[in-house]
C-alpha positions as CSV (number, residue, x, y, z in Angstrom):
1,X,25.8,-75.0,26.2
2,X,27.8,-72.4,27.1
3,X,31.2,-73.4,24.9
4,X,28.9,-73.8,22.0
5,X,26.8,-70.0,22.4
6,X,30.9,-68.8,22.7
7,X,32.0,-69.8,19.7
8,X,29.1,-68.7,18.2
9,X,29.9,-65.4,19.3
10,X,33.3,-65.3,18.0
11,X,32.9,-66.6,14.7
12,X,29.7,-64.8,14.4
13,X,31.6,-61.5,15.2
14,X,34.2,-62.7,12.7
15,X,31.7,-62.9,9.9
16,X,30.6,-59.5,11.0
17,X,33.9,-57.9,10.8
18,X,33.7,-58.8,7.0
19,X,33.1,-55.3,6.2
20,X,37.4,-55.2,5.9
21,X,36.9,-57.9,3.4
22,X,34.1,-56.9,1.0
23,X,34.3,-54.6,-1.9
24,X,33.4,-51.3,-1.6
25,X,29.4,-50.3,-2.3
26,X,28.4,-47.0,-4.1
27,X,27.4,-44.7,-1.4
28,X,25.2,-44.3,0.2
29,X,25.0,-48.0,0.5
30,X,28.8,-48.8,1.6
31,X,28.1,-46.3,4.4
32,X,25.1,-48.0,5.6
33,X,26.7,-51.8,5.4
34,X,29.6,-50.4,7.3
35,X,27.2,-49.1,10.1
36,X,25.1,-52.4,10.4
37,X,28.3,-54.8,10.4
38,X,30.0,-52.3,13.3
39,X,26.6,-52.7,15.2
40,X,26.5,-56.2,14.8
41,X,30.2,-56.8,15.9
42,X,29.4,-54.3,18.9
43,X,26.1,-56.2,19.8
44,X,28.2,-59.3,19.9
45,X,30.6,-58.2,22.7
46,X,28.3,-56.5,24.5
47,X,28.0,-57.4,28.3
48,X,24.2,-59.2,28.0
49,X,25.2,-61.5,25.1
50,X,28.5,-62.4,26.7
51,X,27.0,-62.9,30.0
52,X,28.1,-65.8,32.2
53,X,30.2,-67.2,29.4
54,X,33.4,-65.3,30.6
55,X,35.6,-68.8,30.8
56,X,34.5,-69.8,27.8
57,X,35.3,-66.4,25.8
58,X,38.9,-66.4,27.9
59,X,39.2,-70.1,26.6
60,X,38.9,-68.8,23.5
61,X,40.9,-66.2,23.1
62,X,44.1,-68.2,24.4
63,X,43.5,-70.2,20.9
64,X,43.5,-66.7,19.3
65,X,39.9,-67.3,18.0
66,X,39.4,-63.6,18.6
67,X,38.0,-60.5,16.1
68,X,40.8,-58.4,14.8
69,X,40.1,-58.1,11.4
70,X,43.3,-59.4,10.5
71,X,41.4,-63.0,8.8
72,X,40.5,-60.7,6.4
73,X,44.0,-59.6,5.1
74,X,45.7,-63.1,6.0
75,X,43.8,-65.9,3.8
76,X,45.1,-68.8,6.4
77,X,43.4,-66.9,9.7
78,X,39.9,-67.7,9.1
79,X,40.8,-71.1,8.5
80,X,42.8,-70.9,11.2
81,X,39.7,-69.8,13.6
82,X,37.5,-72.2,12.1
83,X,39.8,-75.1,12.9
84,X,40.4,-73.5,16.5
85,X,36.6,-73.6,17.1
86,X,36.1,-76.9,16.1
87,X,39.1,-78.0,18.8
88,X,37.8,-75.9,21.7
89,X,34.4,-77.8,20.8
90,X,35.7,-81.1,20.8
91,X,37.9,-80.5,23.8
92,X,34.6,-79.3,25.8
93,X,32.9,-82.6,24.7
94,X,35.9,-84.8,25.5
95,X,35.6,-83.7,29.3
96,X,31.4,-85.5,29.1
97,X,31.2,-89.3,29.9
98,X,31.6,-91.3,27.0
99,X,27.8,-92.0,26.6
100,X,26.7,-88.4,26.3
101,X,29.1,-87.6,23.7
102,X,27.8,-86.5,20.4
103,X,29.6,-88.5,17.1
104,X,32.7,-87.4,15.9
105,X,31.9,-84.7,13.6
106,X,29.4,-82.9,15.6
107,X,31.3,-79.7,16.2
108,X,32.4,-79.6,12.3
109,X,28.7,-79.2,11.6
110,X,28.2,-76.9,14.5
111,X,30.4,-74.6,13.1
112,X,30.0,-74.5,9.9
113,X,26.4,-73.9,10.9
114,X,27.1,-70.9,12.7
115,X,29.0,-69.6,10.0
116,X,26.3,-70.0,7.1
117,X,23.6,-68.8,9.4
118,X,25.8,-66.1,10.3
119,X,26.7,-65.0,6.9
120,X,23.1,-64.7,6.0
121,X,21.9,-63.1,8.2
122,X,24.2,-60.4,8.0
123,X,23.5,-60.7,3.9
124,X,27.1,-62.1,3.2
125,X,27.0,-63.8,-0.3
126,X,31.0,-65.8,-0.1
127,X,31.4,-66.2,-3.8
128,X,30.1,-62.8,-4.5
129,X,32.4,-61.0,-1.8
130,X,35.6,-62.9,-3.3
131,X,34.8,-62.1,-6.8
132,X,34.3,-58.4,-6.2
133,X,37.6,-58.3,-4.1
134,X,39.4,-59.9,-6.8
135,X,38.0,-58.5,-9.8
136,X,37.9,-54.9,-8.0
137,X,39.9,-52.0,-9.4
138,X,41.3,-51.6,-12.9
139,X,43.4,-54.9,-12.6
140,X,42.9,-58.3,-11.7
141,X,44.5,-59.8,-8.4
142,X,46.7,-62.4,-8.7
143,X,46.7,-65.1,-5.7
144,X,49.9,-66.7,-4.5
145,X,48.5,-70.2,-5.9
146,X,48.1,-69.1,-9.3
147,X,51.9,-67.8,-9.9
């Protein structure tokens, strides 16, 4: 299904853009990670990958599901993008005849699977990334929820 491919590309691109989110590694590992994640994000935007998906990618862009790096600095942005991806897939399925539609939570499962797979392929450990980002440096960062 082209809609799933388009969502996969955008969500994987978002995950690859975690180079802005992860705590720095010692050199030369940091330079290598930055290079690999940049190459992955660039490859996901390449014509061979996106060919035939222009309409779906345009629709997703209109839903603001586009990799800009802001999701890594705005805590709610990643959740908003995930919600937009789910809503987009659900809207595509709504066009199918009732007998051909998957179960109610299929879009949630597809999106969660895409994100988990992309993170695993890239080697991103979410818990470690959050811990590093929070505790790196001389003082503990306090989130607004803790205040």
